[in-house]
C-alpha positions in Angstrom: 88.2 -151.8 12.2 90.1 -150.7 9.1 87.6 -147.8 8.7 88.2 -146.9 12.3 91.9 -146.7 11.7 91.3 -144.7 8.5 89.1 -142.1 10.1 91.5 -141.7 13.1 94.5 -141.3 10.8 92.8 -138.7 8.7 91.7 -136.7 11.7 95.3 -137.0 13.1 96.8 -135.7 9.9 94.5 -132.7 9.9 95.3 -132.0 13.5 99.1 -132.2 13.0 98.8 -129.9 9.9 96.7 -127.5 11.9 99.1 -127.5 14.8 102.1 -127.0 12.5 100.7 -124.1 10.4 98.2 -122.6 12.9 99.3 -119.0 12.4 98.9 -119.2 8.6 95.6 -121.2 8.6 93.9 -119.0 11.1 93.5 -116.4 8.4 91.4 -118.8 6.2 87.7 -118.4 7.0 86.3 -121.3 4.9 86.7 -124.2 7.3 83.4 -123.8 9.1 81.6 -123.5 5.8 83.3 -126.6 4.4 82.3 -128.5 7.6 78.7 -127.4 7.2 78.5 -128.4 3.6 80.1 -131.8 4.5 77.5 -132.3 7.2 74.6 -131.6 4.8 76.0 -134.0 2.2 76.5 -136.7 4.8 73.0 -136.3 6.3 71.3 -136.3 2.8 73.3 -139.4 1.8 72.4 -141.1 5.0 68.7 -140.3 4.4 68.9 -141.6 0.9 70.5 -144.8 2.1 67.8 -145.3 4.7 65.0 -144.5 2.3 66.1 -147.0 -0.4 66.7 -149.8 2.1 63.7 -152.2 2.0 64.6 -153.5 5.5 63.8 -150.0 6.9 60.8 -149.0 4.8 59.1 -152.4 5.0 59.8 -153.2 8.7 56.9 -151.3 10.2 54.5 -152.4 13.0 55.7 -154.3 16.0 59.4 -154.5 15.0 59.6 -150.8 14.2 57.8 -149.8 17.4 60.0 -152.0 19.6 63.1 -150.6 17.9 61.9 -147.1 18.7 61.2 -148.0 22.3 64.6 -149.5 22.8 66.2 -146.5 21.2 64.5 -144.0 23.5 65.2 -146.1 26.6 68.9 -146.7 26.0 69.5 -143.1 25.0 67.8 -142.0 28.3 69.9 -144.3 30.5 73.1 -143.5 28.6 72.6 -139.8 29.2 71.6 -140.5 32.9 74.8 -142.5 33.5 77.0 -139.9 31.8 75.4 -137.2 33.8 76.2 -138.8 37.2 79.6 -139.9 36.0 80.4 -136.3 34.9 79.3 -135.0 38.3 81.4 -137.5 40.2 84.4 -136.6 38.1 84.0 -132.9 38.9 83.2 -131.8 35.3 80.8 -128.9 34.9 78.0 -128.8 32.3 80.3 -127.2 29.8 82.7 -130.1 29.9 85.3 -128.3 32.0 86.9 -129.3 35.3 86.1 -127.1 38.3 89.7 -125.8 38.5 89.4 -124.6 35.0 86.5 -122.2 35.8 88.8 -119.5 37.1 89.8 -118.6 33.6 87.0 -118.4 31.0 87.4 -121.1 28.4 86.4 -121.1 24.8 83.5 -123.5 25.3 82.2 -121.4 28.3 82.4 -118.2 26.4 80.7 -119.8 23.4 77.9 -121.0 25.7 77.4 -117.6 27.1 77.3 -116.1 23.6 74.7 -118.6 22.5 72.5 -117.9 25.5 72.6 -114.1 24.7 71.7 -114.9 21.1 69.0 -117.3 22.1 70.7 -120.3 20.5 69.8 -119.1 17.0 72.8 -120.6 15.3 72.0 -124.1 16.6 68.3 -123.8 15.8 69.0 -122.7 12.2 71.4 -125.5 11.6 69.0 -128.1 13.1 66.2 -126.8 10.8 68.5 -127.3 7.9 69.4 -130.8 9.1 65.8 -131.7 9.6 64.8 -130.6 6.1 67.9 -132.3 4.6 67.3 -135.7 6.2 63.6 -135.6 5.4 64.3 -134.9 1.8 66.9 -137.6 1.8 64.6 -140.3 3.3 61.7 -139.3 1.1 63.8 -139.2 -2.0 65.3 -142.6 -1.2 61.8 -144.0 -0.7 60.7 -142.8 -4.1 63.9 -143.9 -5.7 63.6 -147.4 -4.2 60.6 -148.1 -6.4 62.6 -147.4 -9.6 66.0 -149.1 -8.8 65.0 -152.6 -7.8 67.6 -154.1 -10.1 70.3 -151.6 -9.2 69.9 -151.3 -5.4 73.2 -153.0 -4.6 75.1 -150.7 -6.9 73.4 -147.5 -5.7 73.8 -148.5 -2.0 77.5 -149.1 -2.7 77.9 -145.7 -4.3 76.1 -144.0 -1.4 78.5 -145.8 0.9 81.4 -144.4 -1.0 79.9 -140.9 -0.9 79.5 -141.2 2.9 83.0 -142.6 3.3 84.5 -139.8 1.2 82.4 -137.1 2.9 83.5 -138.4 6.4 87.1 -138.4 5.3 86.9 -134.7 4.3 84.9 -133.8 7.3 87.2 -135.4 9.8 90.3 -133.9 8.1 88.9 -130.4 8.6 87.7 -131.1 12.1 91.2 -132.3 12.9 92.6 -129.2 11.2 90.4 -126.9 13.2 91.3 -128.6 16.5 95.0 -128.3 15.6 94.6 -124.6 14.8 92.7 -124.2 18.1 95.6 -125.9 19.9 93.8 -126.8 23.2 93.0 -130.5 22.6 96.3 -131.8 24.0 96.1 -129.5 26.9 92.5 -130.5 27.7 93.4 -134.2 27.4 96.2 -133.8 29.8 93.9 -132.0 32.3 91.3 -134.7 32.0 93.7 -137.7 31.5 92.5 -141.2 31.4 89.3 -140.1 33.1 88.0 -139.3 29.6 87.5 -143.1 29.2 84.9 -143.0 32.0 82.4 -141.4 29.6 82.3 -144.2 27.1 82.3 -146.7 29.9 79.3 -144.9 31.4 77.5 -145.0 28.0 78.2 -148.7 27.7 76.7 -149.3 31.2 73.7 -147.1 30.6 73.0 -148.6 27.2 73.1 -152.2 28.5 71.0 -151.3 31.6 68.4 -149.7 29.3 68.4 -152.7 27.0 68.0 -155.0 30.0 64.9 -153.3 31.2 63.4 -153.4 27.6 64.1 -157.1 27.5 62.3 -157.7 30.8 59.2 -155.7 30.1 58.8 -156.3 26.3 58.9 -160.0 25.5 59.3 -159.7 21.7 62.8 -161.0 21.9 64.8 -162.4 24.8 66.8 -160.4 27.3 70.0 -161.7 25.8 68.9 -160.7 22.2 67.9 -157.2 23.5 71.2 -156.7 25.2 72.9 -157.6 21.9 70.7 -155.1 20.1 71.8 -152.4 22.5 75.4 -153.4 22.2 75.4 -152.2 18.6 75.9 -148.7 19.9 74.6 -147.1 16.6 76.8 -149.1 14.3 74.0 -150.3 12.0 76.3 -151.7 9.3 78.1 -154.2 11.6 75.9 -155.1 14.6 72.9 -156.5 12.7 75.2 -158.7 10.7 76.8 -160.0 13.9 73.4 -160.8 15.4 72.0 -162.5 12.2 75.2 -164.5 11.9 74.3 -166.1 15.2 70.9 -167.0 13.9 68.8 -164.3 15.6 66.9 -163.0 12.5 64.2 -160.9 14.2 66.8 -159.4 16.7 68.9 -158.6 13.6 66.1 -156.7 12.0 65.4 -154.8 15.2 69.1 -154.1 15.6 69.3 -152.5 12.2 66.3 -150.2 12.8 67.4 -149.4 16.4 70.9 -148.4 15.3 69.6 -146.2 12.5 67.1 -144.6 14.8 69.8 -143.9 17.5 71.9 -142.0 15.0 69.1 -140.1 13.4 67.3 -139.2 16.7 70.6 -138.1 18.2 71.0 -135.4 15.4 67.7 -133.8 16.6 68.2 -134.3 20.4 71.8 -133.2 20.8 71.1 -129.4 20.9 68.4 -129.8 23.6 70.6 -132.0 25.8 73.5 -129.5 25.3 71.2 -126.6 26.3 69.3 -128.2 29.2 71.5 -131.0 30.6 75.2 -130.7 29.7 77.8 -130.8 26.9 79.4 -134.1 27.7 76.0 -135.9 27.8 75.6 -135.2 24.1 78.3 -137.8 23.4 76.0 -140.5 24.9 73.2 -140.0 22.3 74.6 -141.2 19.0 76.8 -144.0 20.2 79.6 -145.0 17.9 78.8 -142.2 15.4 79.9 -139.6 18.0 83.3 -139.8 16.3 82.2 -139.2 12.8 78.8 -138.1 11.5 77.6 -136.6 14.8 81.0 -135.2 15.8 80.6 -131.8 14.0 77.0 -131.6 15.2 78.1 -132.2 18.8 80.9 -129.6 18.5 78.4 -127.1 16.9 75.9 -127.5 19.7 78.6 -127.5 22.5 82.3 -126.4 22.0 85.6 -127.7 20.9 86.3 -128.8 24.5 83.7 -131.6 24.0 85.5 -132.9 20.9 88.0 -135.1 22.8 85.1 -136.7 24.7 83.1 -137.3 21.6 85.9 -138.7 19.5 87.2 -141.1 22.1 83.6 -142.1 22.9 83.1 -143.1 19.3 86.4 -145.0 19.1 85.8 -147.0 22.3 82.2 -147.9 21.4 83.2 -148.9 17.9 85.9 -151.1 19.3 83.7 -153.0 21.7 80.9 -153.7 19.3 82.5 -156.8 17.7 83.6 -158.0 21.1 80.4 -157.4 23.2 77.8 -158.8 20.7 79.3 -162.2 20.2 80.1 -162.3 24.0 76.5 -161.6 24.9 75.0 -164.0 22.4 
């Protein structure tokens, strides 16, 4: 929870600075490049951390397949629930209320521009991300054979790199949103209804996990629900599950949450293009507020940032509550 407060505070500081000095900062053109570099560093570091972890590279076969199935199912149901929730709330596929369509919004204009350009910007970035994470995982796998005695130290260093990169990234995201100056206005227009999106994701995830628990008897329905309730937080949820004595479910939880975050990176552009902007927030779970936030913004618009950030906050907050409650 302390990390959650840290990330929120850093983004808030960036936002306040951006709002205060927006006219001056608008002339600086490096923010997008800095965000892109930060994303690449984060993705590579995450790939390294996955590749050097024996729990991931050695847990193949039944556990790995089951984790993959759970991931696909809960992501599908999460997107489905958000889609119907968005429609019921009167939000269009660009994340805008119907009464906002009279005046073209930045997100809508961006979507039209990307359609004219064939989405080339997103495709190029996703190719870079794909190559980056592949190199990271492969490099981590090769490195794991040489650092048996120093795994803990290297994993700790990679954790610090990710933490530092996230701090820089969130600061500049907050700064960019402050310069843009539409976040508060959008939040006022949407209001507390923005909370309906993470609640829909929670419901969709648990429904998907429930069906997996019924049809695949590797672990119990209760354990499968606990796995789904990790919402992509692979550093906390497996520990909570193993703490209760469910070792196999803990291993599945770790793989599932890693897969949810990684697969979301690749699927976000397709969901944004063919389904809707807000639905992208359902894919990564808790990382919608940090690692996947700039990817969601890049694939959608700044209008989606408030949904993505609040989604990550809510999902992260309920993980340490839901898992013990379920188990």
